[in-house]
Backbone as CSV, one residue per row, in Angstrom:
resi,resn,N_x,N_y,N_z,CA_x,CA_y,CA_z,C_x,C_y,C_z
1,MET,21.243,12.130,15.886,20.234,11.688,14.934,20.936,11.218,13.663
2,ASP,20.560,10.036,13.161,21.187,9.492,11.952,20.562,10.090,10.693
3,ALA,21.037,9.616,9.536,20.585,10.155,8.246,19.088,9.977,8.034
4,PHE,18.525,8.873,8.498,17.093,8.630,8.300,16.260,9.509,9.216
5,GLY,16.778,9.801,10.384,16.062,10.655,11.333,15.275,9.833,12.332
6,VAL,15.741,9.803,13.577,15.082,9.029,14.618,13.648,9.504,14.801
7,ASP,13.433,10.818,14.800,12.089,11.352,14.982,11.162,10.916,13.855
8,LYS,11.665,10.924,12.630,10.851,10.507,11.491,10.493,9.036,11.607
9,CYS,11.428,8.229,12.051,11.177,6.792,12.195,10.104,6.554,13.263
10,ALA,10.182,7.260,14.370,9.182,7.108,15.432,7.804,7.536,14.941
11,THR,7.765,8.630,14.196,6.494,9.097,13.640,5.929,8.083,12.670
12,LEU,6.798,7.537,11.832,6.369,6.534,10.859,5.806,5.303,11.565
13,LYS,6.458,4.852,12.623,5.966,3.696,13.374,4.615,4.003,14.032
14,GLU,4.463,5.220,14.524,3.195,5.611,15.140,2.074,5.639,14.094
15,LEU,2.358,6.218,12.937,1.368,6.264,11.860,1.008,4.856,11.379
16,HIS,2.019,3.989,11.292,1.750,2.608,10.892,0.846,1.913,11.900
17,GLY,1.132,2.113,13.179,0.306,1.499,14.220,-1.141,1.948,14.117
18,ASP,-1.336,3.241,13.860,-2.681,3.780,13.703,-3.373,3.155,12.495
19,LEU,-2.669,3.068,11.373,-3.229,2.469,10.173,-3.554,0.984,10.383
20,ALA,-2.670,0.268,11.068,-2.895,-1.160,11.330,-4.138,-1.367,12.190
21,ARG,-4.334,-0.519,13.206,-5.535,-0.622,14.055,-6.793,-0.372,13.225
22,LYS,-6.745,0.643,12.370,-7.909,0.955,11.535,-8.178,-0.177,10.551
23,TYR,-7.118,-0.771,10.021,-7.282,-1.882,9.086,-7.959,-3.062,9.772
24,LYS,-7.485,-3.409,10.955,-8.081,-4.537,11.672,-9.550,-4.283,11.985
25,LYS,-9.875,-3.033,12.296,-11.254,-2.691,12.663,-12.182,-2.678,11.453
26,HIS,-11.709,-2.204,10.301,-12.593,-1.963,9.164,-12.344,-2.845,7.935
27,ALA,-11.344,-3.692,7.956,-10.950,-4.450,6.753,-12.083,-5.282,6.160
28,SER,-12.822,-5.988,6.977,-13.858,-6.857,6.417,-14.949,-6.043,5.723
29,ARG,-15.301,-4.905,6.287,-16.318,-4.050,5.662,-15.785,-3.443,4.360
30,ILE,-14.545,-2.975,4.372,-13.935,-2.406,3.159,-13.879,-3.462,2.064
31,GLU,-13.445,-4.653,2.415,-13.362,-5.729,1.432,-14.748,-6.063,0.876
32,SER,-15.743,-6.091,1.723,-17.101,-6.393,1.286,-17.590,-5.347,0.276
33,VAL,-17.381,-4.085,0.579,-17.783,-3.015,-0.338,-16.999,-3.127,-1.636
34,TRP,-15.689,-3.328,-1.522,-14.820,-3.428,-2.708,-15.288,-4.540,-3.641
35,LEU,-15.601,-5.687,-3.068,-16.022,-6.826,-3.878,-17.401,-6.629,-4.505
36,SER,-18.169,-5.704,-3.956,-19.492,-5.437,-4.533,-19.399,-4.519,-5.763
37,LEU,-18.259,-3.894,-5.961,-18.070,-2.981,-7.093,-17.713,-3.741,-8.363
38,THR,-18.028,-3.138,-9.503,-17.596,-3.706,-10.779,-16.117,-3.377,-10.976
39,ARG,-15.487,-4.021,-11.930,-14.077,-3.742,-12.227,-13.880,-2.262,-12.562
40,GLY,-14.774,-1.699,-13.367,-14.687,-0.286,-13.730,-14.804,0.639,-12.534
41,GLN,-15.684,0.291,-11.605,-15.845,1.097,-10.394,-14.603,1.021,-9.514
42,ARG,-13.991,-0.163,-9.450,-12.770,-0.310,-8.656,-11.632,0.519,-9.251
43,ILE,-11.507,0.526,-10.570,-10.471,1.330,-11.223,-10.736,2.814,-10.964
44,LYS,-12.004,3.212,-11.029,-12.370,4.609,-10.775,-11.979,5.009,-9.342
45,CYS,-12.222,4.132,-8.382,-11.831,4.400,-6.984,-10.320,4.530,-6.850
46,LEU,-9.607,3.626,-7.487,-8.147,3.646,-7.429,-7.615,4.965,-7.988
47,LYS,-8.138,5.386,-9.127,-7.689,6.632,-9.758,-8.087,7.858,-8.941
48,ALA,-9.235,7.788,-8.282,-9.697,8.915,-7.467,-8.745,9.170,-6.293
49,GLY,-8.093,8.131,-5.831,-7.170,8.278,-4.708,-5.736,8.568,-5.119
50,ALA,-5.497,8.707,-6.404,-4.136,8.918,-6.910,-3.949,10.362,-7.375
51,LYS,-2.738,10.843,-7.244,-2.414,12.190,-7.708,-2.705,12.286,-9.203
52,ASP,-3.494,13.271,-9.577,-3.874,13.501,-10.972,-4.539,12.286,-11.618
53,GLY,-5.055,11.357,-10.809,-5.733,10.178,-11.346,-4.817,9.213,-12.068
54,GLU,-3.531,9.342,-11.839,-2.535,8.523,-12.534,-2.173,7.292,-11.701
55,VAL,-2.339,6.120,-12.280,-1.974,4.871,-11.599,-1.210,3.967,-12.572
56,LEU,-0.460,3.042,-12.007,0.247,2.070,-12.838,-0.770,1.183,-13.546
57,ARG,-0.476,0.780,-14.750,-1.367,-0.127,-15.483,-1.117,-1.579,-15.076
58,HIS,0.109,-1.904,-14.743,0.523,-3.242,-14.321,1.761,-3.076,-13.441
59,PRO,2.231,-4.115,-12.751,3.340,-3.976,-11.805,4.659,-3.472,-12.402
60,PHE,4.854,-3.647,-13.688,6.125,-3.260,-14.296,6.007,-2.006,-15.157
61,ASP,4.891,-1.298,-15.027,4.621,-0.093,-15.801,5.590,1.018,-15.374
62,SER,6.479,1.407,-16.262,7.466,2.440,-15.931,7.055,3.824,-16.436
63,SER,5.801,3.979,-16.857,5.338,5.266,-17.374,5.356,6.370,-16.310
64,MET,5.394,5.986,-15.041,5.433,6.957,-13.947,6.812,6.978,-13.286
65,GLY,7.822,6.591,-14.045,9.181,6.569,-13.493,9.385,5.374,-12.585
66,ASN,9.956,5.627,-11.419,10.307,4.554,-10.486,9.170,4.132,-9.556
67,VAL,7.987,4.666,-9.766,6.851,4.317,-8.904,6.656,2.804,-8.862
68,CYS,6.842,2.145,-10.003,6.634,0.691,-10.057,7.624,-0.076,-9.175
69,LYS,8.723,0.540,-8.809,9.700,-0.117,-7.936,9.286,-0.030,-6.473
70,PHE,8.480,0.967,-6.147,8.095,1.185,-4.759,6.728,0.617,-4.405
71,ILE,5.779,0.723,-5.324,4.428,0.222,-5.050,3.874,-0.539,-6.255
72,PRO,4.560,-1.599,-6.667,4.092,-2.336,-7.846,2.710,-2.952,-7.662
73,GLU,2.336,-3.247,-6.418,1.033,-3.874,-6.168,-0.130,-2.914,-6.392
74,TRP,0.128,-1.613,-6.402,-0.921,-0.620,-6.642,-1.008,-0.320,-8.126
75,ASN,-1.576,-1.219,-8.865,-1.747,-1.048,-10.301,-3.166,-1.431,-10.680
76,SER,-3.682,-0.800,-11.749,-5.087,-0.987,-12.089,-5.421,-2.412,-12.503
77,ARG,-4.469,-3.128,-13.071,-4.750,-4.509,-13.485,-5.015,-5.397,-12.280
78,ASP,-4.126,-5.360,-11.307,-4.240,-6.270,-10.167,-5.259,-5.801,-9.127
79,VAL,-5.271,-4.517,-8.826,-6.164,-4.013,-7.785,-7.625,-4.114,-8.207
80,SER,-7.884,-4.028,-9.491,-9.278,-4.073,-9.944,-9.825,-5.491,-10.087
81,GLU,-8.981,-6.502,-9.905,-9.455,-7.888,-9.989,-10.443,-8.172,-8.860
82,LYS,-11.338,-9.099,-9.088,-12.347,-9.459,-8.083,-11.679,-9.957,-6.795
83,VAL,-10.668,-10.779,-6.944,-9.912,-11.259,-5.787,-8.616,-10.460,-5.738
84,CYS,-8.635,-9.440,-4.928,-7.504,-8.519,-4.842,-6.528,-8.995,-3.769
85,ARG,-5.270,-9.147,-4.136,-4.251,-9.632,-3.198,-4.023,-8.677,-2.040
86,ILE,-4.374,-7.426,-2.201,-4.151,-6.465,-1.126,-4.875,-6.889,0.139
87,PHE,-6.051,-7.505,-0.008,-6.804,-7.960,1.162,-6.284,-9.288,1.696
88,GLN,-5.375,-9.921,0.989,-4.853,-11.219,1.394,-3.445,-11.136,1.972
89,VAL,-2.901,-9.947,2.056,-1.538,-9.763,2.537,-1.468,-10.044,4.031
90,ASP,-0.440,-10.751,4.435,-0.180,-10.938,5.860,0.478,-9.644,6.322
91,THR,-0.341,-8.699,6.745,0.172,-7.368,7.031,1.228,-7.358,8.123
92,GLU,1.069,-8.164,9.135,2.045,-8.177,10.228,3.424,-8.614,9.729
93,ALA,3.476,-9.715,8.986,4.751,-10.202,8.460,5.334,-9.220,7.453
94,SER,4.479,-8.663,6.623,4.919,-7.712,5.612,5.535,-6.472,6.255
95,ILE,4.871,-5.932,7.252,5.360,-4.733,7.928,6.642,-5.032,8.685
96,ASN,6.726,-6.201,9.301,7.958,-6.548,10.006,9.140,-6.605,9.048
97,ARG,8.924,-7.108,7.833,9.992,-7.120,6.827,10.388,-5.698,6.448
98,GLU,9.389,-4.822,6.306,9.673,-3.431,5.948,10.484,-2.741,7.049
99,TRP,10.090,-2.929,8.305,10.823,-2.308,9.405,12.246,-2.853,9.475
100,ALA,12.415,-4.135,9.233,13.757,-4.723,9.245,14.616,-4.088,8.160
101,ALA,14.022,-3.839,6.997,14.759,-3.197,5.908,15.147,-1.780,6.269
102,ILE,14.232,-1.050,6.925,14.530,0.314,7.341,15.630,0.314,8.387
103,GLU,15.514,-0.556,9.371,16.535,-0.636,10.415,17.890,-1.022,9.819
104,GLY,17.878,-1.935,8.860,19.119,-2.355,8.209,19.759,-1.223,7.431
105,SER,18.973,-0.384,6.799,19.519,0.738,6.043,20.130,1.793,6.946
106,LYS,19.701,1.800,8.220,20.270,2.739,9.179,21.529,2.175,9.813
107,GLY,21.808,0.903,9.519,22.991,0.277,10.108,22.768,-0.211,11.515
108,GLY,21.487,-0.348,11.906,21.159,-0.722,13.279,20.536,-2.001,13.394
C-alpha cells in the first residue's frame, strides 16, 4: 500500500460514483429549488451546511486559512449568485482531472 492508501482511493472512487449518480438524478430539481431562493436564503443554506456556519466570503478569502486553496468555488459571493457556476460545471471532465492529479501524486 502506498502513502495515499489504495483502500482509501478505492473508497473515494466509490463515494464519488455514488455522489455522481445522485447528482445526475436530482440536479435539475436541486437547481430549480436553488434558483427559487433569494440571495439571502442561498447564503443561509450555504452557512447551514458549513462547520460552525463559517464560509469563505470570496474565492481568495484567507480568513479560514488554506480553505480557499482547496474549495475556492464554495464562497458566499459566488454560490449565492442567481446563476451559480456550480450547476454549470462539467462534472465528468472536472472529476477526471481530479483523479489524474491524485494518480499523479501517487507516482502512478
